[in-house]
C-alpha positions in Angstrom: -146.8 94.0 -115.8 -147.1 96.6 -118.5 -149.4 99.5 -117.6 -152.6 99.8 -120.1 -152.3 102.6 -122.7 -154.4 105.6 -121.8 -156.6 106.2 -124.7 -158.9 109.0 -125.6 -161.9 109.6 -127.9 -159.6 111.6 -130.1 -157.5 108.5 -130.7 -160.3 106.4 -131.4 -162.1 108.8 -133.6 -158.8 109.1 -135.7 -158.4 105.5 -135.7 -161.9 105.0 -137.3 -160.8 107.5 -140.1 -157.2 106.9 -140.7 -155.0 104.3 -139.0 -151.9 105.6 -140.3 -152.5 109.1 -138.6 -152.9 107.1 -135.4 -149.5 105.4 -135.8 -147.9 108.9 -136.4 -149.6 110.7 -133.6 -150.1 108.3 -130.8 -147.1 105.8 -131.4 -144.5 108.1 -133.0 -145.7 111.2 -131.1 -145.6 113.5 -134.2 -147.6 116.8 -134.5 -147.2 119.5 -137.0 -145.0 122.6 -136.1 -147.6 124.8 -137.2 -150.7 124.2 -135.4 -154.5 124.7 -136.5 -155.7 128.3 -135.8 -159.3 127.0 -135.3 -158.3 124.8 -132.6 -156.5 127.6 -130.8 -159.4 129.7 -130.9 -161.7 127.0 -129.6 -159.2 126.5 -126.9 -159.4 130.2 -125.8 -163.2 130.0 -125.8 -163.4 126.9 -123.6 -161.2 128.7 -121.0 -163.5 131.7 -121.1 -166.6 129.6 -120.7 -165.2 127.7 -117.8 -164.3 131.0 -116.0 -167.7 132.5 -116.8 -169.6 129.6 -115.5 -167.4 129.5 -112.3 -167.8 133.2 -111.2 -169.8 135.0 -114.0 -167.4 138.1 -113.9 -167.1 139.7 -117.3 -164.2 141.7 -116.5 -162.3 138.7 -115.4 -163.2 137.2 -118.9 -161.8 140.1 -120.8 -158.6 140.1 -118.7 -158.2 136.4 -119.4 -158.7 137.1 -123.2 -155.9 139.7 -122.9 -153.6 137.2 -121.1 -154.4 134.5 -123.8 -153.6 136.8 -126.6 -150.7 138.7 -125.2 -149.3 140.0 -128.8 -152.7 140.9 -130.1 -151.5 144.6 -130.8 -148.7 143.3 -133.1 -149.5 139.7 -134.2 -152.4 139.6 -136.9 -153.6 136.0 -135.7 -153.8 137.0 -132.1 -155.4 140.1 -133.2 -158.2 138.2 -134.9 -158.6 135.9 -132.1 -158.8 138.7 -129.5 -161.4 140.6 -131.4 -163.6 137.7 -131.9 -163.2 136.4 -128.4 -163.9 139.7 -126.8 -167.1 140.3 -128.8 -168.3 136.8 -128.5 -167.9 136.7 -124.7 -169.5 140.1 -124.2 -172.5 139.0 -126.1 -172.6 135.6 -124.4 -172.6 137.4 -121.0 -175.6 139.4 -122.0 -177.5 136.4 -123.6 -176.9 134.1 -120.7 -176.9 136.6 -117.8 -178.7 133.8 -115.9 -179.2 130.1 -116.6 -181.9 127.5 -115.9 -179.4 124.9 -114.7 -177.1 124.3 -111.7 -173.4 123.7 -112.3 -172.3 120.4 -110.6 -168.8 120.1 -112.1 -166.5 122.0 -114.7 -163.7 120.5 -116.7 -164.3 117.2 -115.1 -161.6 114.5 -115.8 -162.4 110.8 -115.8 -160.6 107.5 -116.4 -162.1 104.0 -116.6 -161.9 100.6 -118.0 -162.8 99.6 -121.5 -165.0 96.4 -121.0 -165.4 93.3 -123.2 -169.2 93.2 -123.7 -169.1 89.2 -124.2 -167.3 88.5 -120.9 -167.6 91.6 -118.7 -163.8 91.7 -118.4 -161.6 94.9 -118.5 -159.2 95.3 -121.1 -155.6 94.8 -119.9 -154.2 96.9 -122.9 -156.3 100.1 -122.7 -158.2 102.4 -120.3 -160.3 105.4 -121.7 -159.6 108.9 -120.4 -161.3 112.2 -121.2 -162.5 115.5 -120.0 -166.1 116.9 -120.1 -166.6 120.8 -120.2 -169.2 120.3 -117.4 -172.0 118.6 -115.6 -175.2 120.5 -114.8 -178.5 119.7 -113.0 -181.9 120.6 -114.4 -184.5 119.7 -111.9 -183.8 116.2 -111.0 -181.9 115.3 -114.0 -178.2 115.5 -114.8 -176.7 116.6 -118.2 -173.2 116.8 -119.7 -172.5 120.5 -120.9 -170.7 120.5 -124.0 -169.5 123.7 -125.5 -169.2 124.0 -129.4 -167.9 126.7 -131.6 -169.2 126.6 -135.1 -168.4 128.3 -138.3 -172.3 128.3 -139.0 -175.4 126.9 -137.6 -178.0 125.2 -139.6 -180.2 122.1 -139.6 -177.5 119.9 -140.9 -175.3 120.8 -137.9 -177.9 120.1 -135.3 -179.0 116.8 -137.1 -175.3 115.6 -136.8 -175.2 116.0 -133.1 -177.0 112.7 -132.4 -174.0 110.9 -134.0 -171.7 112.3 -131.5 -169.7 109.1 -130.5 -167.4 111.2 -128.1 -170.0 112.7 -125.8 -172.1 109.5 -125.4 -169.3 107.5 -124.5 -168.0 110.2 -122.0 -171.6 110.4 -120.5 -171.2 106.6 -119.7 -167.9 107.2 -118.0 -169.0 110.3 -116.1 -171.8 108.1 -114.6 -169.3 105.7 -113.4 -166.9 108.3 -112.0 -169.4 110.6 -110.4 -172.1 108.0 -109.5 -175.0 109.9 -110.9 -177.2 109.1 -113.9 -176.8 111.2 -117.0 -180.0 112.0 -118.8 -178.6 113.7 -121.8 -176.3 116.3 -123.3 -176.7 120.1 -123.2 -175.0 121.4 -126.3 -173.9 125.1 -125.9 -173.2 126.3 -129.4 -171.4 129.4 -130.1 -171.1 130.8 -133.8 -168.0 132.3 -134.9 -168.6 135.6 -136.9 -166.9 135.9 -140.2 -166.5 139.6 -140.1 -163.1 140.8 -140.9 -161.5 144.1 -139.6 -161.1 146.6 -142.4 -157.5 147.2 -143.5 -158.1 150.3 -145.4 -156.0 151.0 -148.4 -152.5 151.9 -149.2 -151.5 155.2 -150.7 -150.8 153.4 -153.9 -154.2 151.7 -153.8 -155.9 155.0 -153.1 -154.1 156.9 -156.0 -155.1 154.1 -158.4 -158.7 154.2 -157.3 -158.8 158.0 -157.6 -157.2 157.9 -161.0 -160.1 155.5 -162.1 -162.9 157.7 -160.7 -161.2 161.0 -162.3 -161.2 159.0 -165.7 -164.9 158.3 -165.2 -165.7 161.7 -164.1 -167.3 164.2 -166.5 -166.0 167.3 -164.4 -162.5 165.9 -164.0 -162.9 166.0 -160.3 -163.6 163.4 -157.4 -164.4 163.8 -153.8 -162.8 160.4 -153.2 -160.8 160.0 -150.0 -158.3 157.4 -148.9 -160.0 154.5 -147.1 -158.4 154.2 -143.6 -158.0 151.2 -141.5 -161.1 150.3 -139.4 -160.3 151.2 -135.7 -160.6 148.5 -133.0 -163.5 150.3 -131.5 -165.2 150.5 -134.8 -164.7 146.8 -135.5 -166.0 145.9 -132.0 -169.2 147.8 -132.7 -169.6 145.9 -136.0 -169.0 142.6 -134.2 -171.6 143.7 -131.4 -174.2 144.2 -134.0 -173.6 140.8 -135.5 -173.7 139.1 -132.1 -177.0 140.9 -131.2 -178.5 138.3 -133.7 -179.9 135.6 -131.5 -179.0 132.9 -134.1 -175.4 133.2 -133.2 -176.1 131.3 -129.9 -178.0 128.0 -129.7 -178.6 125.4 -126.9 -179.7 122.0 -128.0 -180.7 119.2 -125.5 -180.2 115.7 -126.5 -181.6 112.9 -124.5 -179.5 109.6 -124.4 -180.7 106.1 -125.0 -179.4 103.2 -122.7 -179.4 101.1 -125.8 -177.0 103.6 -127.5 -174.7 103.1 -124.5 -174.6 99.5 -125.1 -173.9 99.8 -128.9 -171.0 102.4 -128.4 -169.4 100.3 -125.8 -169.5 97.3 -128.0 -168.1 99.6 -130.8 -165.2 100.8 -128.5 -164.2 97.3 -127.7 -164.1 96.3 -131.4 -161.8 99.3 -132.0 -159.5 98.2 -129.2 -159.2 94.8 -130.9 -158.5 96.3 -134.4 -155.8 98.4 -132.8 -154.0 95.5 -131.2 -154.1 93.6 -134.4 -152.6 96.5 -136.4 -149.9 97.1 -134.0 -149.0 93.3 -133.7 -148.8 93.1 -137.6 -147.3 96.5 -137.9 -149.8 97.5 -140.4 -151.4 100.9 -140.1 -153.0 101.6 -143.4 -153.7 104.8 -145.0 -157.3 106.0 -145.7 -156.6 108.4 -148.6 -160.4 109.3 -148.6 -159.8 111.2 -145.5 -156.7 113.2 -146.6 -159.0 116.3 -147.5 -162.0 115.5 -145.2 -162.2 118.9 -144.0 -161.5 120.8 -147.2 -158.0 121.1 -146.2 -155.1 118.6 -146.0 -154.8 116.2 -143.1 -151.9 117.3 -140.6 -149.9 114.2 -141.9 -150.5 114.7 -145.5 -147.0 115.9 -146.4 -145.4 113.1 -144.5 -147.6 110.5 -146.2 -147.0 112.0 -149.5 -143.2 111.8 -149.0 -143.5 108.1 -147.8 -142.2 109.1 -144.3 -139.2 111.2 -145.4 -136.9 111.9 -142.5 -136.4 115.4 -143.8 -140.0 116.1 -143.8 -140.4 115.0 -140.1 -137.4 117.2 -139.2 -138.5 120.4 -141.0 -142.3 120.2 -140.4 -143.0 118.1 -137.2 -142.1 117.8 -133.6 -142.5 115.2 -131.0 -145.3 115.8 -128.4 -146.7 113.4 -125.9 -150.2 112.3 -126.8 -153.4 113.1 -125.2 -152.8 116.9 -124.7 -156.4 117.6 -124.1 -156.2 115.8 -120.7 -153.5 118.3 -119.3 -154.2 121.3 -117.4 -152.8 124.3 -119.4 -150.8 127.1 -117.6 -153.8 129.7 -117.9 -156.5 127.0 -117.2 -158.0 126.3 -113.7 -158.2 122.6 -112.6 -161.4 120.8 -112.5 -164.1 122.3 -110.2 -166.8 120.3 -108.5 -169.6 122.3 -106.8 
């Protein structure tokens, strides 16, 4: 008997948006050679938050950031991630030196059946697996702890949280896995500062600026000096000032409706049937309205634009097994239950 396919929220969310992208990622196992830097930074912060909520040792967190950004003294991308993660976690440790909740589990994996709501029978084709950032207890109630890194935090961002298909479904499966009722979701939102480290100016840039100032000077003199690169200490001070703003962190509690559980389970079943039909007919259509959904090209845009050209695959993609989010990374501790 064929084993059911392990599916995740990421797969079903992508299927809702573009079936062709699902075929390329989950059936052909293609991923771009160049990965999204935003996802990399998010992974760093998730590891830091897990370690913080386990032991609350800031020095351990700073050492972890050093390990996750080993080339930060030479590599510009790692340098940016190192600075931001360091400042963010120092401020987080100050802001949340103590919490009003008890940690029940961290990085909790689950796997469960997908049920036909009409018959109560489990799908023979799929199971759903996932991982939640944490489970916490506040008084007598249990909540899913969900970490979010956001480019900005405003009313629109918070209003959209109730549409979070992922975490509501995950709450249902955590209830089954852990045998506890989930009252709601505690969103832990951390805002990414947009500050950039000053690079200073080259000798050529300085001389050009100096000449311009001299041309405007009535005395034929200027006190202008060459702008030097901002030191790491100076940049960390600027970041610390930014993160002293209380609006750089936010926690939002969302209570779950049992009716919403039923609706989302039905939607999940419908998605499985649509996937099976697409696979049976070999028709995974493109949703071109999704190509630039996040103000940048979809990861598979070059491949779709080339009509699946093998040369594009060879030069810009690699094959990686799906469901990377379920694997334990080398620097990541396994799930913890308290």
